[in-house]
matplotlib code that plots the C-alpha trace (Angstrom):
import matplotlib.pyplot as plt

x = [5.0, 2.3, 0.4, -3.2, -6.4, -6.0, -2.4, -3.5, -6.4, -4.4, -1.6, -4.0, -6.0, -3.1, -1.2, -4.2, -5.1, -1.6, -1.5, -5.1, -4.1, -1.5, -4.4, -2.6, -3.7, -7.0, -6.2, -2.8, -4.5, -7.1, -4.4, -2.4, -5.5, -6.2, -2.6, -2.2, -5.5, -4.4, -0.9, -2.5, -5.0, -2.6, 0.5, 1.3, 0.8, 4.6, 5.1, 5.3, 3.9, 7.2, 8.1, 4.6, 5.1, 8.3, 6.4, 3.7, 6.4, 7.8, 4.3, 4.1, 7.5, 6.5, 3.2, 4.0, 7.8, 8.7, 8.4, 5.7, 7.4, 7.6, 10.5, 8.4, 6.9, 10.2, 11.9, 8.9, 8.8, 12.6, 12.5, 9.5, 11.1, 14.6, 13.2, 11.7, 14.8, 16.2, 12.9, 12.2, 15.7, 15.6, 12.3, 13.7, 17.1, 15.4, 12.7, 12.9, 13.7, 15.4, 15.6, 11.9, 10.9, 13.0, 11.5, 8.0, 8.7, 10.7, 7.9, 5.1, 6.9, 6.4, 3.0, 4.7, 4.1, 2.9, 2.5, -0.3, -1.5, -1.6, -2.9, -0.3, 0.4, 2.0, -0.8, 0.2, 3.0, 0.3, -0.8, 2.7, 3.0, -0.3, 0.7, 4.0, 2.1, -0.1, 2.6, 3.0, 6.4, 6.4, 8.3, 9.7, 10.9, 12.4, 14.3, 15.6, 16.7, 18.6, 20.3, 21.3, 22.8, 24.8, 27.2, 26.8, 29.7, 27.6, 24.0, 22.6, 19.7, 17.4, 15.6, 12.3, 10.8, 11.8, 10.8, 10.8, 14.5, 15.0, 13.3, 15.5, 18.5, 17.3, 16.9, 20.5, 21.8, 20.1, 21.5, 25.0, 24.8, 23.8, 26.0, 29.0, 30.9, 28.4, 29.1, 25.9, 25.5, 22.4, 21.0, 18.9, 17.4, 19.8, 17.3, 14.4, 11.0, 7.9, 9.0, 11.6, 14.9, 18.0, 21.5, 20.6, 17.9, 20.1, 22.7, 19.9, 19.1, 22.8, 22.4, 26.1, 26.7, 25.5, 26.1, 27.8, 25.5, 25.2, 22.7, 21.3, 21.7, 18.0, 15.0, 12.4, 10.6, 12.1, 15.1, 14.5, 17.2, 17.1, 18.4, 20.2, 24.0, 26.3, 27.4, 23.9, 23.4, 26.6, 25.5, 22.2, 24.2, 27.1, 25.8, 25.4, 21.9, 19.5, 16.6, 14.2, 11.9, 8.6, 6.3, 8.4, 11.4, 9.1, 7.4, 10.6, 12.6, 10.2, 10.7, 14.0, 15.9, 17.6, 17.3, 15.7, 13.8, 11.0, 9.6, 6.7, 3.2, 0.5, -1.2, -2.5, -5.2, -3.1, -0.2, -2.6, -4.0, -0.6, 0.9, -2.3, -2.0, -4.6, -4.8, -2.7, -0.9, 2.9, 4.7, 8.1, 8.5, 11.4, 12.1, 14.8, 17.1]
y = [-3.9, -2.9, 0.3, -0.5, 1.7, 2.2, 3.5, 6.0, 7.3, 7.4, 9.4, 11.8, 12.5, 12.9, 15.3, 17.4, 17.8, 18.8, 21.5, 22.7, 23.5, 26.0, 27.9, 28.5, 30.5, 28.9, 28.7, 27.0, 24.6, 23.6, 23.0, 20.9, 18.9, 18.2, 17.3, 15.1, 13.3, 12.7, 11.5, 9.1, 7.8, 7.3, 6.0, 2.5, -0.3, -1.0, 2.5, 1.9, 4.3, 5.8, 6.7, 8.2, 10.3, 11.7, 12.7, 14.4, 16.4, 17.5, 18.7, 20.7, 22.4, 23.2, 24.8, 26.4, 26.9, 24.8, 21.2, 20.1, 21.3, 18.9, 20.5, 21.6, 18.2, 16.5, 18.6, 18.3, 14.5, 14.2, 16.4, 14.7, 11.2, 12.4, 13.7, 10.3, 8.3, 7.6, 6.3, 4.1, 2.7, 1.9, 0.1, -2.0, -2.7, -3.8, -6.0, -9.8, -9.7, -6.4, -7.1, -8.0, -4.9, -2.6, -4.1, -3.5, 0.2, 0.5, -1.2, 0.8, 4.1, 3.6, 5.1, 8.5, 8.7, 11.9, 10.2, 8.0, 10.3, 14.0, 15.1, 13.7, 15.8, 15.6, 13.3, 10.7, 9.7, 8.2, 6.0, 4.8, 3.8, 2.1, 0.1, -0.9, -2.1, -4.5, -5.4, -9.1, -9.8, -13.1, -15.6, -17.6, -14.4, -13.1, -16.3, -16.3, -12.6, -13.5, -16.4, -14.2, -11.6, -14.1, -14.6, -11.3, -8.9, -6.2, -5.0, -2.8, -0.8, 0.9, 3.8, 5.4, 8.5, 11.2, 10.7, 7.0, 7.2, 7.8, 4.4, 2.8, 4.3, 2.6, -0.7, -0.4, 0.4, -2.8, -4.9, -3.6, -4.2, -7.9, -8.4, -6.0, -7.3, -6.1, -3.0, -1.2, 1.0, 3.3, 4.1, 7.2, 9.1, 11.0, 13.9, 15.3, 13.7, 13.8, 13.3, 10.7, 10.8, 12.3, 12.6, 16.0, 14.3, 11.4, 13.9, 15.8, 12.7, 11.7, 8.5, 8.5, 7.6, 4.0, 3.5, 4.8, 7.0, 6.5, 8.3, 6.3, 9.0, 9.0, 11.2, 8.4, 7.5, 4.0, 2.1, 2.3, 0.1, 1.9, 5.1, 4.3, 4.4, 1.4, 1.5, 0.8, -2.0, -3.5, -3.2, -5.0, -7.8, -8.2, -7.3, -10.2, -9.0, -6.3, -4.7, -2.5, 0.0, 1.2, 0.6, 2.6, 0.3, -2.7, -1.6, -0.9, -4.0, -6.9, -9.5, -8.2, -11.2, -9.9, -11.6, -8.8, -8.5, -5.9, -4.0, -1.7, -0.6, -2.0, 1.1, -0.1, -2.7, -4.2, -4.8, -6.3, -8.7, -9.6, -10.6, -11.7, -8.8, -6.6, -2.9, -0.8, -3.8, -3.8, -6.4, -8.1, -10.4, -12.1, -12.4, -15.0, -14.6]
z = [-27.0, -29.4, -29.0, -28.2, -28.0, -24.3, -24.6, -27.3, -25.2, -22.0, -23.6, -25.2, -22.1, -19.6, -21.8, -22.7, -19.1, -18.2, -20.9, -20.1, -16.5, -17.8, -19.5, -22.8, -25.8, -26.9, -30.6, -29.8, -27.4, -30.0, -32.5, -30.0, -29.3, -33.0, -33.7, -30.7, -31.4, -35.0, -33.8, -31.4, -33.9, -36.8, -35.0, -36.2, -33.7, -33.5, -32.3, -28.5, -26.0, -24.9, -28.5, -29.0, -25.8, -27.3, -30.4, -28.3, -26.6, -30.0, -31.0, -27.8, -28.6, -32.2, -31.1, -27.8, -28.2, -25.2, -24.0, -21.5, -18.3, -15.4, -13.6, -10.6, -10.1, -10.5, -7.8, -5.6, -5.5, -5.3, -2.2, -0.6, -0.9, 0.0, 3.3, 3.9, 2.8, 6.3, 7.6, 4.6, 4.5, 8.2, 7.8, 5.0, 6.6, 9.9, 8.4, 8.3, 4.6, 3.7, 0.0, -0.3, 1.8, -0.4, -3.5, -2.3, -1.9, -5.2, -7.1, -5.4, -6.1, -9.8, -9.2, -9.5, -13.3, -15.0, -18.3, -16.8, -14.0, -14.7, -11.3, -8.8, -5.8, -2.3, -1.1, -3.7, -1.4, 0.9, -2.1, -2.6, 1.1, 1.0, -2.1, -0.5, 2.6, 0.5, -2.1, -2.7, -4.3, -6.2, -4.1, -7.0, -8.8, -5.6, -5.0, -8.6, -8.1, -4.9, -6.6, -9.4, -7.1, -5.1, -7.9, -9.7, -10.3, -11.9, -11.6, -14.3, -12.8, -15.4, -13.7, -14.6, -12.8, -10.4, -6.8, -7.2, -8.0, -4.2, -3.5, -6.2, -4.3, -1.1, -2.9, -4.3, -0.8, 0.6, -2.3, -1.7, 2.0, 1.4, -1.6, -1.1, -4.1, -6.6, -8.7, -9.6, -12.8, -12.8, -16.2, -16.6, -19.5, -21.8, -22.3, -20.4, -21.1, -18.9, -15.3, -16.1, -14.2, -16.0, -14.8, -13.2, -11.2, -10.2, -8.9, -7.0, -5.0, -4.5, -6.5, -7.2, -3.5, -4.3, -8.0, -11.2, -13.2, -17.0, -19.2, -22.1, -24.8, -25.7, -25.0, -25.1, -21.9, -21.9, -23.1, -26.8, -28.4, -31.7, -30.0, -26.8, -26.6, -27.4, -23.8, -22.6, -25.1, -23.8, -20.2, -21.1, -22.7, -20.3, -16.8, -14.4, -13.5, -14.9, -13.0, -14.9, -13.3, -14.8, -17.7, -20.2, -19.8, -19.9, -23.1, -24.9, -23.7, -23.1, -25.8, -27.0, -25.7, -22.5, -19.1, -17.0, -13.7, -14.1, -11.1, -11.7, -10.7, -13.1, -14.4, -17.7, -18.7, -21.5, -19.1, -16.5, -19.2, -20.6, -17.2, -15.3, -12.8, -11.0, -11.9, -9.6, -8.1, -7.7, -9.8, -9.9, -12.9, -14.6, -18.4, -19.1, -22.1]

ax = plt.figure().add_subplot(projection="3d")
ax.plot(x, y, z, "-o")
ax.set_aspect("equal")
plt.show()
């Protein structure tokens, strides 16, 4: 997807706020601001937001000698959601439509995104629960997803952020309970970027209990086809069904010709306009190949 004015402004503001809270050396901070502003203003429109985020991270490393550190936030949200996993799974499993209920929570949990929201804290979990309560999963898309799963042998699940990966785990558990013949492959980032989930994070939340974990070989906050491994490209082509979480995966994959179900929280105006969604609503859409 093309990089619009809102994307550039959003990335600039969220990353500057994050760095400012660390109270770094003023001269280095000013240089970082100048360089990030120039990067955001001059990046070509075909440079999608996840790739630009990677370049901002590189700038941070060149100026401050380290990447923008989200390790504390990642561990915090993983732990918070792990503590709530039994309760949420029970709620989904005992609902009138377990798959729909699990999808509501998985989609709503995409709110946990430090690229878009730099000031998330423990209370943000309340926002996730409120969003899940009012979530409205598209009935036609849900029906199509169920029909796809009925005959599916493999499900490729493209994960996004930490914390929400626990809700992804719950959704996978629900899917495997209903469709026990499905083999699930979980794809995470190959290198740390923002608060995106890596293999280390997947292992921290015991994702391997419900799926096979594969890292995509890339440090872009999405599934950037120019850089991901051949294994991931094969999974996208050959899996019986593919579910993609988050805006980073959407922005790097939509329009590339794959049949994918996208689950996310609508956090950007251009995404809202593109798909006719309300800001901060949960979404579940299908792109057919």
